[in-house]
VOPAGU-2260 file (C-alpha; in pm, 1 decimal, decimal comma):
REM VOPAGU-2260
SITE   aa  ch    i         X         Y         Z
SITE  MET   A    0   13878,1   12193,7    9993,6
SITE  ALA   A    1   13632,0   12010,1    9793,8
SITE  LEU   A    2   13488,1   11759,9   10004,4
SITE  ALA   A    3   13376,0   11387,1    9872,1
SITE  ILE   A    4   13050,2   11279,9    9960,5
SITE  ASN   A    5   13040,4   10906,9   10036,0
SITE  VAL   A    6   12739,4   10724,7    9857,8
SITE  SER   A    7   12643,3   10366,9    9913,1
SITE  SER   A    8   12398,1   10238,3    9677,4
SITE  SER   A    9   12299,3    9873,4    9564,3
SITE  SER   A   10   12178,7   10062,1    9243,7
SITE  SER   A   11   12423,2   10053,4    8910,5
SITE  SER   A   12   12372,9   10434,9    8896,8
SITE  SER   A   13   12251,8   10725,7    9095,8
SITE  VAL   A   14   12173,0   10987,7    8766,6
SITE  ILE   A   15   11842,2   11112,9    8784,6
SITE  SER   A   16   11671,1   11113,2    8446,1
SITE  ALA   A   17   11599,5   11421,5    8245,8
SITE  SER   A   18   11287,0   11594,2    8356,3
SITE  SER   A   19   11133,6   11936,1    8391,8
SITE  PHE   A   20   11103,6   12087,3    8716,4
SITE  PRO   A   21   10885,0   12183,0    8856,7
SITE  SER   A   22   10653,8   11961,2    8661,5
SITE  SER   A   23   10291,2   12042,6    8571,2
SITE  GLU   A   24   10247,0   11649,0    8528,0
SITE  LEU   A   25    9912,4   11509,5    8388,5
SITE  LYS   A   26    9714,9   11340,9    8694,5
SITE  ALA   A   27    9471,4   11049,6    8627,2
SITE  PRO   A   28    9127,6   11124,8    8752,3
SITE  GLN   A   29    9102,4   11061,9    9122,6
SITE  ILE   A   30    8855,5   10815,9    9267,0
SITE  GLY   A   31    8671,5   11038,6    9470,7
SITE  SER   A   32    8574,0   11286,5    9307,6
SITE  LEU   A   33    8228,7   11306,8    9429,8
SITE  ARG   A   34    8197,9   11399,5    9806,5
SITE  LEU   A   35    7953,0   11321,0   10067,9
SITE  PHE   A   36    7890,2   11592,8   10341,8
SITE  ASP   A   37    7877,1   11338,0   10589,1
SITE  ARG   A   38    8194,5   11209,6   10627,0
SITE  ILE   A   39    8411,8   11043,1   10861,8
SITE  ASN   A   40    8751,0   11263,4   10939,2
SITE  VAL   A   41    9023,9   11058,6   10975,3
SITE  SER   A   42    9302,8   11310,2   10953,8
SITE  ALA   A   43    9653,8   11251,4   11153,2
SITE  ALA   A   44    9467,1   11466,2   11442,5
SITE  SER   A   45    9163,0   11222,0   11472,8
SITE  LEU   A   46    9345,0   10929,2   11630,5
SITE  SER   A   47    9229,8   11049,4   11990,7
SITE  LEU   A   48    8882,7   11222,2   12074,6
SITE  SER   A   49    8894,7   11615,3   11999,1
SITE  GLY   A   50    8660,2   11870,6   11987,7
SITE  LYS   A   51    8759,0   12279,4   11940,6
SITE  ARG   A   52    8537,2   12606,0   11947,4
SITE  SER   A   53    8658,6   12834,2   11810,9
SITE  SER   A   54    8549,3   13219,0   11856,5
SITE  VAL   A   55    8594,6   13479,0   11543,7
SITE  LYS   A   56    8570,0   13854,4   11680,5
SITE  ALA   A   57    8424,0   14126,2   11443,1
SITE  LEU   A   58    8694,8   14422,0   11449,5
SITE  ASN   A   59    8592,0   14757,7   11476,9
SITE  VAL   A   60    8867,3   15024,9   11433,8
SITE  GLN   A   61    8649,4   15281,6   11596,5
SITE  SER   A   62    8608,8   15375,5   12002,3
SITE  ILE   A   63    8259,7   15164,2   12093,7
SITE  THR   A   64    8106,2   15136,3   12370,4
SITE  LYS   A   65    8118,6   14791,9   12599,3
SITE  GLU   A   66    7778,9   14716,6   12497,6
SITE  SER   A   67    7860,3   14739,6   12124,3
SITE  MET   A   68    8167,5   14562,6   12160,5
SITE  VAL   A   69    7938,1   14249,3   12296,7
SITE  ALA   A   70    7686,3   14334,5   12040,9
SITE  SER   A   71    7904,3   14307,9   11746,9
SITE  GLU   A   72    8092,4   13995,8   11904,3
SITE  VAL   A   73    8029,2   13723,8   11660,6
SITE  THR   A   74    8132,4   13365,1   11768,7
SITE  GLU   A   75    8145,2   13041,0   11585,3
SITE  LYS   A   76    8109,2   12721,6   11755,2
SITE  LEU   A   77    8189,6   12395,5   11648,5
SITE  ASP   A   78    7989,9   12104,4   11745,2
SITE  VAL   A   79    8233,2   11842,4   11947,2
SITE  VAL   A   80    8240,2   11549,8   11666,7
SITE  GLU   A   81    8362,4   11180,3   11875,5
SITE  VAL   A   82    8606,9   11033,0   11647,3
SITE  GLU   A   83    8591,7   10654,2   11556,0
SITE  ASP   A   84    8896,7   10461,8   11722,8
SITE  PHE   A   85    8902,7   10203,2   11495,0
SITE  GLU   A   86    9145,2    9957,1   11701,4
SITE  GLU   A   87    8826,2    9995,6   11930,5
SITE  LEU   A   88    8589,7    9891,6   11608,0
SITE  ALA   A   89    8831,7    9610,7   11561,2
SITE  LYS   A   90    8743,2    9452,3   11838,0
SITE  ARG   A   91    8392,6    9455,6   11849,3
SITE  LEU   A   92    8362,3    9351,6   11473,9
SITE  GLU   A   93    8651,7    9079,7   11550,3
SITE  ASN   A   94    8377,4    8771,9   11540,1
SITE  ALA   A   95    8116,9    8989,8   11288,1
SITE  SER   A   96    8042,4    8825,4   10985,5
SITE  PRO   A   97    8192,2    8935,2   10614,0
SITE  LEU   A   98    7842,8    9089,9   10517,9
SITE  GLU   A   99    7823,9    9310,8   10867,1
SITE  ILE   A  100    8194,5    9423,1   10823,3
SITE  MET   A  101    8080,8    9525,6   10474,9
SITE  ASP   A  102    7763,6    9713,2   10587,0
SITE  LYS   A  103    7961,4    9918,8   10836,3
SITE  ALA   A  104    8214,5   10032,9   10623,7
SITE  LEU   A  105    7966,6   10129,0   10369,2
SITE  GLU   A  106    7742,7   10321,6   10616,2
SITE  LYS   A  107    7991,0   10509,5   10778,5
SITE  PHE   A  108    8188,2   10636,9   10470,7
SITE  GLY   A  109    7944,8   10598,3   10183,3
SITE  ASN   A  110    8095,3   10777,3    9848,9
SITE  ASP   A  111    8407,4   10792,5   10010,9
SITE  ILE   A  112    8514,0   10457,1   10027,8
SITE  ALA   A  113    8530,1   10184,5    9716,6
SITE  ILE   A  114    8661,8    9839,9    9700,1
SITE  ALA   A  115    8968,0    9685,5    9548,6
SITE  PHE   A  116    8895,6    9442,6    9283,0
SITE  SER   A  117    9202,4    9227,0    9147,4
SITE  GLY   A  118    9023,4    8970,2    8933,6
SITE  ALA   A  119    9025,9    8657,8    9191,4
SITE  GLU   A  120    8829,4    8645,2    9500,1
SITE  ASP   A  121    8794,9    8971,1    9553,7
SITE  VAL   A  122    8431,5    8906,0    9350,6
SITE  ALA   A  123    8339,6    8815,9    9673,0
SITE  LEU   A  124    8366,7    9166,2    9858,4
SITE  ILE   A  125    8166,5    9276,2    9544,2
SITE  GLU   A  126    7858,9    9007,3    9610,2
SITE  TYR   A  127    7895,4    9128,6    9972,4
SITE  ALA   A  128    7834,9    9490,5    9902,3
SITE  HIS   A  129    7566,4    9426,6    9675,0
SITE  LEU   A  130    7383,4    9213,3    9958,1
SITE  THR   A  131    7383,3    9483,3   10176,9
SITE  GLY   A  132    7143,4    9723,2    9922,3
SITE  ARG   A  133    7388,2   10009,5    9978,1
SITE  PRO   A  134    7563,9   10231,7    9634,0
SITE  TYR   A  135    7889,1   10059,2    9650,8
SITE  ARG   A  136    8198,0   10165,9    9426,6
SITE  VAL   A  137    8503,3    9896,7    9272,5
SITE  PHE   A  138    8839,8    9982,2    9167,5
SITE  SER   A  139    9094,2    9787,8    9016,6
SITE  LEU   A  140    9441,8    9822,8    8906,5
SITE  ASP   A  141    9485,5    9739,1    8492,0
SITE  THR   A  142    9872,9    9725,5    8533,1
SITE  GLY   A  143    9851,8    9627,0    8125,0
SITE  ARG   A  144   10019,1    9256,8    8213,8
SITE  LEU   A  145    9676,9    9101,5    8327,1
SITE  ASN   A  146    9602,4    8737,6    8212,2
SITE  PRO   A  147    9334,0    8772,2    7890,6
SITE  GLU   A  148    9081,8    8553,0    8127,3
SITE  THR   A  149    9109,9    8846,7    8409,6
SITE  TYR   A  150    9014,9    9103,1    8160,4
SITE  ARG   A  151    8731,2    8870,7    8036,8
SITE  LEU   A  152    8620,2    8861,5    8415,3
SITE  PHE   A  153    8629,1    9225,0    8453,4
SITE  ASP   A  154    8357,5    9256,9    8178,2
SITE  THR   A  155    8115,8    8991,3    8309,2
SITE  VAL   A  156    8114,0    9130,2    8685,3
SITE  GLU   A  157    8054,0    9445,9    8572,0
SITE  LYS   A  158    7749,4    9292,4    8339,3
SITE  HIS   A  159    7639,6    9086,2    8618,0
SITE  TYR   A  160    7608,2    9360,9    8911,6
SITE  GLY   A  161    7557,1    9654,7    8655,4
SITE  ILE   A  162    7835,1    9851,6    8765,1
SITE  ARG   A  163    8168,3   10015,4    8663,1
SITE  ILE   A  164    8449,9    9894,2    8740,5
SITE  GLU   A  165    8676,4   10244,7    8777,6
SITE  TYR   A  166    9048,7   10132,8    8638,4
SITE  MET   A  167    9364,8   10292,8    8739,3
SITE  PHE   A  168    9631,9   10265,1    8502,9
SITE  PRO   A  169   10027,9   10318,1    8544,8
SITE  ASP   A  170   10204,2   10620,2    8411,0
SITE  ALA   A  171   10262,4   10550,8    8035,0
SITE  VAL   A  172   10595,8   10743,4    8042,4
SITE  GLU   A  173   10759,3   10527,0    8347,3
SITE  VAL   A  174   10648,0   10190,6    8219,6
SITE  GLN   A  175   10842,2   10354,0    7909,6
SITE  ALA   A  176   11120,1   10397,9    8050,0
SITE  LEU   A  177   11155,8   10078,6    8269,3
SITE  VAL   A  178   11089,9    9898,8    7944,1
SITE  LYS   A  179   11385,1   10093,6    7714,5
SITE  ASN   A  180   11650,3   10036,6    8006,5
SITE  LYS   A  181   11570,4    9648,9    8147,3
SITE  GLY   A  182   11339,6    9527,7    7875,9
SITE  LEU   A  183   11005,3    9351,0    7918,4
SITE  PHE   A  184   11122,1    9093,9    8219,5
SITE  SER   A  185   11346,0    9238,3    8404,9
SITE  PHE   A  186   11174,9    9143,9    8751,6
SITE  TYR   A  187   11298,4    8781,5    8650,1
SITE  GLU   A  188   11621,0    8898,6    8733,2
SITE  ASP   A  189   11595,1    9215,1    8967,1
SITE  GLY   A  190   11335,1    9130,4    9161,1
SITE  HIS   A  191   10968,2    9233,2    9102,1
SITE  GLN   A  192   10960,3    9532,1    9362,8
SITE  GLU   A  193   11089,9    9775,4    9058,6
SITE  CYS   A  194   10822,6    9665,6    8815,3
SITE  CYS   A  195   10535,4    9655,8    9098,5
SITE  ARG   A  196   10601,5   10010,0    9238,9
SITE  ILE   A  197   10534,2   10164,1    8888,5
SITE  ARG   A  198   10240,5    9913,5    8750,7
SITE  LYS   A  199   10054,3    9904,7    9110,6
SITE  VAL   A  200   10190,9   10065,0    9438,0
SITE  ARG   A  201   10188,5   10426,0    9220,2
SITE  PRO   A  202    9875,5   10404,5    9064,9
SITE  LEU   A  203    9688,6   10254,7    9380,3
SITE  ARG   A  204    9823,6   10558,4    9598,0
SITE  ARG   A  205    9657,2   10781,9    9335,9
SITE  ALA   A  206    9349,2   10583,0    9353,1
SITE  LEU   A  207    9394,0   10652,2    9736,5
SITE  LYS   A  208    9427,9   10968,2    9758,4
SITE  GLY   A  209    9075,8   11049,7    9581,2
SITE  LEU   A  210    8886,5   10833,7    9892,0
SITE  ARG   A  211    8883,0   10810,1   10329,4
SITE  ALA   A  212    8874,5   10407,5   10313,1
SITE  TRP   A  213    8932,6   10139,3   10122,1
SITE  ILE   A  214    8809,0    9756,7   10110,9
SITE  THR   A  215    9035,9    9475,3   10053,6
SITE  GLY   A  216    9039,3    9078,5    9980,6
SITE  GLN   A  217    9301,8    8978,0   10222,0
SITE  ARG   A  218    9292,8    8715,2   10447,1
SITE  LYS   A  219    9530,2    8584,9   10747,7
SITE  ASP   A  220    9541,2    8263,4   10595,9
SITE  GLN   A  221    9664,7    8385,4   10252,7
SITE  SER   A  222   10030,1    8463,5   10393,8
SITE  PRO   A  223   10086,7    8346,3   10732,2
SITE  GLY   A  224   10472,2    8542,6   10734,0
SITE  THR   A  225   10269,6    8866,7   10664,6
SITE  ARG   A  226    9936,1    8866,9   10695,6
SITE  SER   A  227    9854,5    8657,2   11016,7
SITE  GLU   A  228    9766,3    8950,4   11237,3
SITE  ILE   A  229    9539,9    9167,8   10998,1
SITE  PRO   A  230    9254,3    9333,3   11184,7
SITE  VAL   A  231    8928,7    9376,2   11016,8
SITE  VAL   A  232    8961,2    9746,4   11035,6
SITE  GLN   A  233    9242,0    9951,5   11072,3
SITE  VAL   A  234    9405,2   10296,1   11026,2
SITE  ASP   A  235    9593,8   10239,4   10690,0
SITE  PRO   A  236    9969,7   10216,4   10797,8
SITE  VAL   A  237   10133,4   10290,1   10452,5
SITE  PHE   A  238    9883,0   10504,3   10215,6
SITE  GLU   A  239    9750,7   10847,6   10266,0
SITE  GLY   A  240    9398,5   10900,8   10180,7
SITE  LEU   A  241    9190,5   11255,3   10051,8
SITE  ASP   A  242    9325,9   11446,4   10393,5
SITE  GLY   A  243    9677,4   11333,4   10321,3
SITE  GLY   A  244    9919,5   11271,8   10674,2
SITE  ALA   A  245    9935,1   10998,2   10861,3
SITE  GLY   A  246    9580,8   10851,3   10975,8
SITE  SER   A  247    9414,5   10967,4   10660,2
SITE  LEU   A  248    9308,3   10666,7   10516,5
SITE  VAL   A  249    9087,5   10370,8   10702,6
SITE  LYS   A  250    9142,1   10007,3   10524,2
SITE  TRP   A  251    8841,2    9763,0   10567,4
SITE  ASN   A  252    8955,6    9350,5   10555,1
SITE  PRO   A  253    8614,5    9209,4   10587,6
SITE  VAL   A  254    8685,5    8841,9   10480,8
SITE  ALA   A  255    9022,6    8847,3   10694,6
SITE  ASN   A  256    8926,5    8591,8   10936,5
SITE  VAL   A  257    8744,7    8383,5   10667,3
SITE  GLU   A  258    8957,6    8060,7   10511,5
SITE  GLY   A  259    8964,4    8049,3   10178,0
SITE  ASN   A  260    8752,2    7717,6   10153,3
SITE  ASP   A  261    8474,4    7929,1   10298,2
SITE  VAL   A  262    8531,1    8193,0   10052,8
SITE  TRP   A  263    8454,5    7957,7    9794,8
SITE  ASN   A  264    8216,1    7797,4    9925,0
SITE  PHE   A  265    8016,6    8157,3    9936,2
SITE  LEU   A  266    8115,9    8147,0    9587,1
SITE  ARG   A  267    7967,3    7851,3    9465,5
SITE  THR   A  268    7667,4    7922,2    9670,6
SITE  MET   A  269    7603,1    8272,2    9511,8
SITE  ASP   A  270    7666,5    8164,4    9172,9
SITE  VAL   A  271    7916,0    8449,9    9118,4
SITE  PRO   A  272    8135,0    8459,9    8805,0
SITE  VAL   A  273    8519,4    8368,9    8869,9
SITE  ASN   A  274    8833,6    8386,5    8687,8
SITE  THR   A  275    8823,7    8083,4    8453,0
SITE  LEU   A  276    9238,0    8054,4    8549,8
SITE  HIS   A  277    9096,3    7958,9    8919,3
SITE  ALA   A  278    9003,9    7597,8    8715,9
SITE  ALA   A  279    9330,6    7553,9    8578,6
SITE  GLY   A  280    9491,5    7557,7    8957,9
SITE  TYR   A  281    9539,4    7923,6    8964,5
SITE  VAL   A  282    9458,5    8062,5    9322,0
SITE  SER   A  283    9625,2    8392,7    9386,3
SITE  ILE   A  284    9599,3    8616,5    9051,0
SITE  GLY   A  285    9830,9    8875,0    8954,8
SITE  CYS   A  286   10020,6    8984,3    8637,3
SITE  GLU   A  287   10063,0    8701,2    8363,8
SITE  PRO   A  288   10422,8    8695,8    8367,4
SITE  CYS   A  289   10412,3    8629,9    8726,1
SITE  THR   A  290   10143,5    8408,0    8808,9
SITE  ARG   A  291   10124,2    8047,2    8810,9
SITE  ALA   A  292    9965,2    7770,1    8870,1
SITE  VAL   A  293   10004,2    7579,6    9234,0
SITE  LEU   A  294    9997,6    7208,1    9290,6
SITE  PRO   A  295    9842,5    7025,5    9528,5
SITE  GLY   A  296    9951,8    7080,3    9887,9
SITE  GLN   A  297   10141,8    7412,2    9787,6
SITE  HIS   A  298   10027,6    7741,9    9921,0
SITE  GLU   A  299    9869,2    7974,2    9709,7
SITE  ARG   A  300   10098,6    8226,2    9740,8
SITE  GLU   A  301   10344,1    7953,8    9604,2
SITE  GLY   A  302   10236,0    8092,2    9286,9
SITE  ARG   A  303   10348,1    8456,3    9273,7
SITE  TRP   A  304   10681,5    8573,9    9214,5
SITE  TRP   A  305   10790,6    8180,5    9231,3
SITE  TRP   A  306   11144,1    8246,0    9149,4
SITE  GLU   A  307   11212,1    8444,7    9488,6
SITE  ASP   A  308   11236,2    8355,5    9865,7
SITE  ALA   A  309   10908,5    8396,6   10038,2
SITE  LYS   A  310   11041,0    8704,5   10184,5
SITE  ALA   A  311   10909,0    8902,7    9861,7
SITE  LYS   A  312   10525,6    8787,7    9843,9
SITE  GLU   A  313   10401,6    9115,5    9882,8
SITE  CYS   A  314   10396,6    9336,6    9605,3
SITE  GLY   A  315   10381,4    9667,4    9826,5
SITE  LEU   A  316   10041,6    9718,2    9798,3
SITE  HIS   A  317   10000,1    9588,4   10141,8
SITE  LYS   A  318   10369,5    9672,4   10287,4
SITE  GLY   A  319   10219,3    9803,5   10670,9
SITE  ASN   A  320   10195,0    9369,4   10684,9
SITE  ILE   A  321   10544,9    9367,2   10773,0
SITE  LYS   A  322   10603,9    9390,1   11144,7
SITE  GLU   A  323   10846,6    9554,4   11370,3
SITE  ASN   A  324   11020,4    9351,9   11595,4
SITE  THR   A  325   11143,0    9430,2   11953,3
SITE  ASN   A  326   11488,5    9589,5   11732,2
SITE  GLY   A  327   11286,5    9812,0   11569,9
SITE  ASN   A  328   11348,7    9663,3   11237,3
SITE  ALA   A  329   11079,8    9558,3   10969,2
SITE  THR   A  330   11068,7    9184,6   10983,3
SITE  ALA   A  331   10872,3    8918,9   10757,1
SITE  ASN   A  332   10877,7    8556,1   10918,4
SITE  VAL   A  333   11026,2    8366,8   10655,2
SITE  ASN   A  334   11088,3    7999,5   10746,8
SITE  GLY   A  335   11161,4    8105,3   11104,3
SITE  LYS   A  336   11408,0    8346,5   11017,9
SITE  SER   A  337   11323,9    8734,0   11023,8
SITE  THR   A  338   11444,3    8931,0   10764,0
SITE  VAL   A  339   11470,0    9282,7   10686,6
SITE  ALA   A  340   11372,5    9472,4   10422,7
SITE  ASP   A  341   11484,7    9846,4   10313,1
SITE  ILE   A  342   11289,6   10081,3   10151,2
SITE  PHE   A  343   11339,8   10411,7    9906,7
SITE  ASN   A  344   11498,5   10177,0    9662,3
SITE  SER   A  345   11473,4   10366,7    9343,8
SITE  GLU   A  346   11768,5   10382,9    9103,3
SITE  ASN   A  347   11760,9   10789,8    9107,9
SITE  VAL   A  348   11748,6   10833,9    9522,2
SITE  VAL   A  349   12119,1   10829,1    9641,1
SITE  SER   A  350   12180,2   10624,0    9981,3
SITE  LEU   A  351   12415,5   10839,9   10209,4
SITE  SER   A  352   12631,1   10722,7   10436,8
SITE  ARG   A  353   12723,4   10844,9   10770,7
SITE  GLN   A  354   13049,8   10983,1   10643,9
SITE  GLY   A  355   12875,7   11147,1   10313,1
SITE  ILE   A  356   12597,7   11315,5   10509,0
SITE  GLU   A  357   12871,2   11457,7   10710,5
SITE  ASN   A  358   13069,1   11580,4   10431,9
SITE  LEU   A  359   12727,2   11727,6   10289,4
SITE  MET   A  360   12645,2   11915,2   10577,2
SITE  LYS   A  361   13018,9   12120,2   10555,1
SITE  LEU   A  362   12985,0   12217,8   10213,1
SITE  GLU   A  363   12854,1   12559,1   10206,1
SITE  ASN   A  364   12851,3   12635,7    9823,2
SITE  ARG   A  365   12679,7   12313,3    9680,2
SITE  ASN   A  366   12656,0   12245,4    9315,8
SITE  GLU   A  367   12309,6   12139,3    9355,3
SITE  ALA   A  368   12052,8   12142,7    9627,4
SITE  TRP   A  369   11996,1   11812,1    9818,3
SITE  ILE   A  370   11645,2   11665,0    9925,3
SITE  VAL   A  371   11749,4   11415,8   10190,0
SITE  VAL   A  372   11471,6   11194,3   10413,5
SITE  LEU   A  373   11604,3   11086,4   10724,9
SITE  TYR   A  374   11446,2   10725,9   10782,3
SITE  ALA   A  375   11402,6   10390,0   10907,9
SITE  PRO   A  376   11290,0   10114,0   10689,3
SITE  TRP   A  377   11061,6    9990,4   10946,6
SITE  CYS   A  378   10814,8   10314,8   11015,3
SITE  PRO   A  379   10528,5   10298,8   10851,1
SITE  PHE   A  380   10502,7   10660,5   10790,7
SITE  CYS   A  381   10847,3   10635,1   10589,1
SITE  GLN   A  382   10660,4   10321,1   10411,3
SITE  ALA   A  383   10382,6   10536,5   10333,7
SITE  MET   A  384   10580,8   10798,7   10131,7
SITE  GLU   A  385   10800,1   10562,5   10009,5
SITE  ALA   A  386   10639,5   10578,8    9605,1
SITE  SER   A  387   10601,9   10930,6    9640,6
SITE  PHE   A  388   11008,3   11002,3    9758,4
SITE  ASP   A  389   11116,4   10796,3    9440,6
SITE  GLU   A  390   10834,0   10961,1    9212,0
SITE  LEU   A  391   10987,2   11330,9    9319,7
SITE  ALA   A  392   11330,5   11171,0    9210,0
SITE  ASP   A  393   11253,3   11064,6    8891,5
SITE  LYS   A  394   11160,9   11411,8    8825,2
SITE  LEU   A  395   11385,9   11630,7    8952,6
SITE  GLY   A  396   11679,9   11448,2    8709,7
SITE  GLY   A  397   11893,5   11746,3    8552,6
SITE  ASN   A  398   11712,2   12016,2    8764,6
SITE  GLY   A  399   11982,8   12097,7    9036,5
SITE  VAL   A  400   11820,1   11866,5    9267,0
SITE  LYS   A  401   11990,4   11559,4    9459,2
SITE  VAL   A  402   11722,9   11317,3    9631,2
SITE  ALA   A  403   11886,8   11162,3    9884,3
SITE  LYS   A  404   11817,2   10905,2   10174,9
SITE  PHE   A  405   12023,6   10839,6   10501,5
SITE  ARG   A  406   11939,0   10569,5   10720,4
SITE  ALA   A  407   11889,2   10703,6   11066,8
SITE  ASP   A  408   11775,0   10461,6   11307,7
SITE  GLY   A  409   12037,9   10239,3   11512,4
SITE  ASP   A  410   12363,9   10341,8   11583,7
SITE  GLN   A  411   12253,5   10684,8   11406,4
SITE  LYS   A  412   11944,6   10791,3   11593,4
SITE  GLU   A  413   12160,6   11006,8   11863,4
SITE  PHE   A  414   12386,5   11155,8   11572,6
SITE  ALA   A  415   12049,6   11274,8   11333,0
SITE  LYS   A  416   11915,0   11411,0   11674,8
SITE  SER   A  417   12178,1   11583,2   11748,6
SITE  GLU   A  418   12278,7   11748,0   11399,8
SITE  LEU   A  419   12023,8   11666,9   11148,0
SITE  GLN   A  420   11682,0   11797,5   11366,0
SITE  LEU   A  421   11549,1   11451,2   11358,3
SITE  GLY   A  422   11226,5   11475,5   11582,6
SITE  SER   A  423   11053,5   11143,8   11427,0
SITE  PHE   A  424   11059,2   10947,1   11149,8
SITE  PRO   A  425   11043,0   11028,1   10847,0
SITE  THR   A  426   11262,5   11409,6   10867,7
SITE  ILE   A  427   11261,1   11535,6   10569,5
SITE  LEU   A  428   11583,3   11815,4   10551,9
SITE  VAL   A  429   11647,4   12031,8   10215,6
SITE  PHE   A  430   12022,9   12145,9   10164,4
SITE  PRO   A  431   12007,2   12465,1    9916,6
SITE  LYS   A  432   12291,1   12575,1    9680,7
SITE  ASN   A  433   12432,2   12864,0    9888,3
SITE  SER   A  434   12368,9   12759,0   10279,1
SITE  SER   A  435   12547,1   12527,7   10498,9
SITE  ARG   A  436   12258,0   12523,4   10752,7
SITE  PRO   A  437   11960,7   12266,0   10636,1
SITE  ILE   A  438   11586,2   12330,5   10619,7
SITE  LYS   A  439   11353,3   12093,7   10787,1
SITE  TYR   A  440   11015,9   12026,3   10580,9
SITE  PRO   A  441   10773,0   12112,4   10858,6
SITE  SER   A  442   10488,3   11956,8   10695,1
SITE  GLU   A  443   10310,4   11609,1   10724,6
SITE  LYS   A  444   10182,5   11618,7   10370,2
SITE  ARG   A  445   10457,7   11406,1   10223,8
SITE  ASP   A  446   10313,3   11364,6    9854,2
SITE  VAL   A  447   10490,6   11467,4    9532,1
SITE  ASP   A  448   10313,5   11834,4    9487,6
SITE  SER   A  449   10384,1   11923,6    9875,1
SITE  LEU   A  450   10751,3   11837,0    9834,0
SITE  THR   A  451   10793,5   11983,4    9499,6
SITE  SER   A  452   10603,6   12320,1    9590,6
SITE  PHE   A  453   10807,8   12363,2    9940,5
SITE  LEU   A  454   11129,4   12292,5    9713,0
SITE  ASN   A  455   11052,5   12584,8    9493,6
SITE  LEU   A  456   11032,9   12822,8    9794,1
SITE  VAL   A  457   11345,6   12748,4    9964,1
SITE  ARG   A  458   11629,6   12572,6    9697,3
């Protein structure tokens, strides 16, 4: 007897667009292709002090004396490396100046760190980096929808500082599909998250995969609902760095404790180039269709995505600013109310209900293999893999694989633990075509290539 799988999805369709599988996707050049030998290692295991000694013994197949065995023993001793406690470092730097924080960041990470420059007040970060006298790198996300004034500022900044900004671009195929299916201005009707994910979040994720740390211009006073508690340095709660996995990227916010007026006083004093849109009333500057000038007395973020509620004022680059409340849900404080935002919202990701995933487990001969993420939307590690999982869904259409999500927190957590091998969030399961037992993905590397390789091995 065939079993129907209940699917609950806000999207109009869960059909996955056709693409080859496995894919040999062309990848944009990664930031951080040049490496230094004196790096800081901030992999998932490096959040606590650790050190290991290992010994490798030479293999001798003949009978040998004790003395010769000792002589043939080769021992490789690894020095104990003290790993930085970034929470403690943030406390020590809480009252430090932006220049001190910038200098510490560049000193620690060298060529493995870069400044994220948006074409607004982030030019202050470049000026601070310049003042340290250390080498530094700058990258920017060219979404293809920026204001002409922003592009002219990029050119002016490059000439002023004698640098080359490393530009990251969205995937042309993804942009073409979005525009073809929904038009040039779909974000006015269905929200900006999908467009931002394609034009900003995914290019940023590619950039950060080549780095061990990045520097942003976030300030606490920019968005009281989501940025009021950002530290000057933190282990990035959303994105992955060069080593992959949770904790592999460090995020520096040198101007976190600086007020907007003080940033502008610094810019004027140092006589650095700024975006001419500021003089026209633009404070927070993003893409041209999604940015407008603000009126006197309005908060600067009111000029971003003005047609949406205040809860949507983050594009996804700093999703880790959304806080978890006492109930374990992600919240942004908006006009005194807590809001919860779901994740994995791509139209190609099927949303399974409890009944749906139970039916999926009972099917012994499936027409297609399934890959399912057990997630909680408040979990920063789930948020960190959102872009890659959505990208995986976009790649697998028409190749015999369904990509799905099941929200496994709250009332569903005990069921997920006992029946779905849930240990921690996220847990990823593969349901092969000819097996009733799901196979649990064992790695913390959740990028598209790693997930695709695992699927090829087990499906």
